[in-house]
N, C-alpha and C positions, 0 to 999 in steps of 0.2 A: 504494500500500500504506500503510495506517495503521500508524504505528510507536507501540508502547506500551512495549516492553521493550528496553533497550539494555544490551549487555555492554561494559563499559569495561575495557581491559587496559593496564596499565603497571606496570613494576617500581619506579618512583619513587613512593613513598607520597605525596609532595607533589603530583605531577602527577595521580596517580590520584584523590586527594581533590578536587583542583580540578576535574577533569573531571566527577566524580560530582556535585559541587555544582551545576555548570552544567546538567547534564542533568536532575537532579532538580528544579531550580528551573523548568525548562521543562515540568514535569509528567509526565516519563517515569519508569517504574520502572527502576531501575539494579541491575545485577549487576556485581560486580567480580572481576577476576583479576589476578595479579601476574606471570604468566609465560605464554609461548606454550602450554606443556603444559597449564597450568591453564585457559587460555582454551578450548582444544579440548575439554577434559572438560566445562566449564561450558556451552559452546555445545551439546554433545550432550544434556546433561541439561535445560537450561532453554529451548532454542530461541528465542533473542532475535530481535527483528526486524531489528537492525543491530548490528554490532560496531565499536567504535572502538578501534584497536589500535596500540600503540607498536611500533617495529621492533626496536630494540636492547634486548634483555632477556636476563637469565640464565634458564636453565631452558627454553630453546627460544625462538628469536627470532620476531618477528611475521611475517616472510615464510614461515618454516616452518609456523607455526600457520595462516596463511592458506591455504597449500597443502593442509594436512590438512583444514581446515574446508570449503573449496570442492570438494574431491575426494570428500568423504564423502556418501553418499546421503542421510543424515538432515539434514545441515547445509549441503549444497551450494548452496542458494538464498539463504542468509543473506548479505547484502552486508557486506563488510569494508572499512572505511575506515581507512587508516593515519594516525595522529597522531604525527608524528615530527620529529626534528631533521634527519633525512636527507632533504634537499630538492633534491638534484641531479637533472637530467633522467634520468640513468641509474637513479637510485633509483625514480623515478616509473614508468619503463618496466618495471623489474624487478618492482615491486609489481603492476603490471597483469598481467604474465606469471604471477604467482603466484595471480591471481584477485581481486586487490584492485579495488575500485570507485572509489577516489579516495585522495587524500593531502592532509592538512592539515599545514602546517609549524608547528613550535614556534618561537617562541611563538605561540599562537593566541588568538583573541578568543572570547568567549562567543557573539557573533553568528555567527561563522564555524561554530562547532560546531552551533548550533541550525539554521542555514540548511542545513548539510549533511545533518543528520538529516531535516529536513522535505523535502528534495529526493529522498530515496530512495523 
């Protein structure tokens, strides 16, 4: 699948901006959201090719948003990759059970982000 549009979700404005710059510099169109609830709404409206989502957020965490996105008929096929400081094995397993397709640990590198997008 060719990726052109990426939804980046994080409630930290610094992390959100950093991720946005990395993804835009690689030539992708970027949509941003600052909560799980906003991510779900924007995913339904803009139908991105992939979602990079933080887990710990106010206004609906990333696991809940992933469940909503992957169980929705309209957005269910959009891959969700978590970008989070929650990097224990249990977090990875729980993320997969919620429908997540991968997990990138913070701090991350630009290469790791771009490699993950390209692999989808």
